[in-house]
N, C-alpha and C positions, 0 to 999 in steps of 0.2 A: 798337773794332775794323773794318775796314775788312770789310764781306759779300767773297768771293771773287765773281770776275763767268761770267756762267754760258756755258759752253761755247757755241761761232756758232751751232751747230745747235739746241741746245737753245734758244736765244734766239730760231732764228727758229721752232723748232715753236711759242714761244710766241705770237710775233704772228702765226701761221695763227691756231694758236685764237681769236685777236682779234677777227682780218679774219671768222672763222665766227661767232664771237657778236655783234658789232657790224653785221654785214650780216643779221644775225636769220636764216641761213641752214635752210634746214628734213630733217628726216634724208630721207634720199637726194639732194639738191641736189647739185648736181656744182660743187667749190669747180675756184677758177681753175687752167689748167695749170701745167707745173712752170714754162715758158717766161712764162708771162705773171706768176707766180712770184717768178723768178730778177728780172724789171725790176722788179716795180713792189717786191720788199725789195731791191733792188739790190746782192743775191750770188749764188752762178755755183748752176749748177741741180747740181752734187753734194750743195753746200751742203743746197738743195731738195730732193734726194731723199731724206739723211738723215735732212731735218728729220719727211719729212712718214710716214717708214717708223716713226721716234719715236711719231709719233700714232696709225699704225697698228698698233704694240702696244700705246699708250696704249686704244685701242679707241674714240677721237674718228673716223676715217676709217675708211673700208672702200676699198680699190686692186683695182681691179682693171687688168689688164694691157691693153696695148689700145682702154679706155676711160678709165683716169683714177682721181681721187679724188671716192670721194662722204661727204657726209658720216652716221655709221653712228646709228643707232637708241641715243640717249647711255640712252633711258628703255628697259627692252626690253617690247614687247609680247608679256602674256600667249601660249605657241602654243592648239590649240584644245584642245587634252587637259588644258591645266591644271587645277588643282583650284578656280580662279577663275573660268574660265569656266564651268566645270559647276557653279558655285555660282551663277553669273550667271542660268545657263540654266535652270534647277531651280525658281526661285521668282521667281512672276506680280511680285513688287513690288518686280524691281532696277528693270523697265523704269520706273521714275516714279523708284530712288533716282540713275539713270543724267543725266534731265531736271534732276533737282538739281542735280548738280553742272554740266551744260549749262549752265543756267541760272545760273549763279554764274562762271564762268572762261570761257564766249564771250560772254558781260558784261562783262567784264575787258578782251577777246579786243578785241569793235568798237572800244573807250572807248581801246584804245591806239592798234588798226588807224587811228582818226581822228584820232590827232596824231604817227602817225608813217611812215605809209604812201607810197611813193614813188610818182615813176611806174611800176618795172616793178608794182608791188604795185597801185594803181589798174587797170591793164590787167589781170591775172589776176582783178582781183576782177570790173571788168566784165563782158569773157569769159566767167566762171564765172556773174556770173548771167544774162548773152543765154543761154547756149546753155542754163540751168535753164528758162526762161523759153518759151521755144518745142521743151519738152520733152514729150510727154505727159505729165501730168499723176500717172498711174496708175503708173508706172513709171521716175519720173526719182530714185528716193532715192540713185543715186549723185552725180548729178546736184547732187542738193538738197547735198546729204553736201561736195561740193567747194567751193560757194558759200562755206559757212559755214568749209571746210579753210583756203581762201585768207584769208577774213578776220585767220584764227589765225594762218598766217603772217606778215602783214602787222601784226600788234602787235608783231613785232620784240625778244619777251621768248622769248628760248631757253629758259628752263624754262619758261615756261608751253608753249611751239609743243611740246617735248620729252613734258612730263605727259599733252596732251591727244593729242601721236601713242603714245603708248602705250595710251591708250583708244579709238584710230579703230576696231577693230572692232567692239567695243561703244558706241560713237557707233554709225555707222554702225548699228544694230539698231534704236533708236533712232526716226531717222529710216527705215529700214522701217515700221518700225509708224505710224509717225504717218503717211506715203504711203498704209498699205497701209487705214487707220482714218476719214482723213478725207480724202484728195483727192478719195471718189468720195461726201462732202456736200458740196453745192456750197456751203453757207454756210459749213461752215468752213475748203472751199479758197478761198473769197472773200479770208477773215479772213487765211490765209496767207498767200496772195500779198501783198497789203497790207505784211504784215509786212516777208517780204522786202523789198518796196521801199522801204520806211524804214529799213531795214536799209541797202543796199547806195549810198539818198542820203545818209545822215548819217553814214556813213566815209569815201565820195568827196568830200565835201562838208567835213571836214574837223569835222566836230558834235561830240566829242567824247560829254558828257552825254547825247546826245540818240540816239546808237549806242550804249549804254551801253542806256539806258532800249528801246529798241525791240531789241535783243538780249534782252534779258530778258522782256521782253512775249513775243516770239517764243516762245520755249520754256516759261513760262508758262500760253500759254493752248492749247499742245498737251499738257501735262501736262492743264488743267484738263478740257480737251473727252476726252481719252480717257476720263480717271474719270464723265465724264457719261455717254458713252454707253458704259459699262462697266455704270453702275448704271441705266440705264434699258434697257437688251439683257444684262442679267445675264454678258454677253460681249465681251470686245475681239481683235480677230486680233493673236495670240501665235506664229503659226509660226514665228520665226525666235528665238524662248528657250522652245521645247520641248527637254526634251535632246536632245540627243543633233544639233542641228541644225548645220546649214554653216554655218560665219562666212563 
């Protein structure tokens, strides 16, 4: 028995979902306007509005009057008072646990970005890299993080993008710890700069294996360097990991 065809608005909602997935759109990224979608999908704007309403109801998109529709945080990020954040903040070893996660997932993201990055992605990555390099190395944690996020988004794997987005604040804490502990030390800072450049060059040149290797080596270097400093000095700067610290 043949399956019953989907109502037109539901079918269009499914096609818009595919556009979001195929485009690898990141959380909070704006989707095309009603007019653009109507033209692209060859249906009326009223059908597009109905489809968007359904996607909003299912939590796939957020719609803001006068601003348009944006990709939702499909994997929610824990809030500042969640048990997960409190657990992570209260246990110093979590810094290294997070770096282990970054090593694997960012390595895969760099591999995929080298294969899949389009012209817009490459522009974003280049801009992020250029701004990061020009910034004060002692206060550039957010710019450092933005460079890595640009590569993650260029992977065009929506599951990977959304999973890492859900850990965004926690991952930023690892970057802040890295900047606070390693950037003031010239030898460590020089190595980090070299790693960033290798990642950038490998991704933008489409060298997937080299990009994965460089991304993993970078995060592993950060982890091993901070462990080395901790062993020698019996402590490292963990101010963002103290209980009650602001994310």
